[in-house]
Phi, psi and omega in degrees: 000094181276158186297335182270001183278148178301324180299318180289312187291322189249358179230295186298308184296311180300319181294319180295316178300316180297316180296319179297316180291323182290321184280349174072187188299321184290329184258001185299315184296320179296315180299315181295323178295313179297319179295320181293320178293321176295317179304316181287316181296333179303322182260336187241357175057234186292347178291352171297335178293326176297317178298317179297322177295320177298317179298314181299315180297313183291323177295317180295314180298317180298318180295317179292316181299322182295337183247355187277152173277349177232066184297333181297323178297315180291325175299315179299320179296312182296314181294321178298317179295319178298313180295328178298321177296314182297315181294319182297313188268338182253328190242357183301312180293322178298315179296315181297317180294320180294317178293323179297319178298319178294317181295322179296324178293339178259011181061038177246144181302134182288168177276133178255120179219123177297151179304132178262129181295136177261106180295142179301135173071011184298324179297320182289313185283338173287319177295324175296320179298316179294318177302318180302311182291316183293319180296324177291317179299319182281355180080014178280344179204157177267149176297135179293127179286331179264129176297339178299318181291316176303313182295320183291321178300318184282329188254352189313116195295331179301326182245013188287319190263323186229015177083188006291163176279109185265116179289142189299319184293342179283337186234002188306314182290336184291341179288339181241341187239005183291153180235127176265127177217167186294326181295313179294320179298315181296320178294327177293319178298315180298316181294322179297318181296319177299314179297319179296320178295319177302316183291308189279317188272335183245301186300311183295328180284320176294330178298327179298320179290311183299316181298320180296319180291314185285352173279342179283135175309128189302325182288351179258001186285129170291160182306306184294322181292322178299318178291323178301313180296318182294317181291319178300320180291322178300318178291316180302309187291326178293309184288332175291308185289314179291330176296316177296322178295318177299317179296321179295316179297319178296315178298318178303315180297323179301329181257011175095000180266148176236103180272152177289157179295152182243342178220144180218070177047061187297333184282001173263004182297152179254003178200164177293325176302313180293324177306315182283350169277347182246339184259132177042059187302323183294323177289317178301315179295323180296310180295324178296312187284325189253356178225303186299309180294314176301331177286350181119349178055231178250025185262358186243027178098164185298313183298317180292324177298316180296320178296319179297319179295316178298320179298314182298316184280335170299313181287330175298316177296315181295327178298325182287335179182148182273074181201150183293334178294326175292322178298312180296320175305313179296318181293327176300313178296320177298319179299314181289330173299321180292312183290333174291318178293328182284348178156331181299326180300321179292323177296316180296322180297328181269350183274162173303147184303324183300321181298315179297319179296313182296314179303312183295316180296320178299313180297311186293314183293318180292326177292328179300332178301316179295329179288325186277324185286167182263348179207159185291327180298315178298317178298320180299314180292324177296317179294323175301317178296324182290333178261006176078011183279334182211059181288136178264192182226028181292149175258127182268122177256141179295147179295143180274000000 
């Protein structure tokens, strides 16, 4: 049930809003929790039980951790269990296929693993679960005494499927102290409409162009067509993703929640560093707070800083999808983050703004090709066409 579907717009959302207003302040959390579980079950059926099991485990671990003399042990247990769910359902086939390729090169029998279903939104609700435990461990928030609040934080439907990733300490008080009023509701409606327009009027239309280009064998792409597809996809993914974030922020306001911004005009950035301060801000903040800084950040010398950046962007790529093209996409961004920190960033700061803009757009748009394709070979040939090294002569026909 996507936000732009008629079922959501004309049935699910109006009924949920009406129920929340009718049940008043005391019943709002229960109504939202039931609506969120229905929203998820609509698309995933019995896999909602996996989500409920995750909620139960995290709520129990948080309660024990809050009273334990060894909270670090319980934190490790909780995070390990969360990651086990993510690895099992999102990465098991990727790991098995990668190992099988290695074993075949050594003339060893490959690993046989049936396809594992990937539940919708599992990356988002697992990251929310980890945020919940870490924030409690660090003392940034108290463990929720009611399992309803734990469950609602992890399942809240506006941000469940496509984000933003809301850190628990940013919204903990809003589950008990939020106020719904007409002014906030009206601003939420306006923000939702803007997001819906981004998705339907811009992203979906650019997708028609990008899909047509990327259906052509990459080695046959003419120079201009290869760039057309890459630019169309860059526009598509921004307006699609930022549109969903706008809709999520708007929906949150309708129900009294105020989520942090997730995009800030990323394509005007003058460096890759600045791009990641503007693109998918909630994911960048999550990796910074829960991985980069715990690894030592930039406090342990240049070599360790570069290793930390590569680790973060390797996992950023892997988080987006269980495929080597996503990994390489992440490592490309990590590589440019490193060379900017090593000195290129200072050069860009002293250069005319146009140079920084052009450099950043070239890196980001060409990297998007690796994000869009299904395998590295196709991405390589597409990039060759974009630099004029192997332009093809295919004729692009508009989709029927």
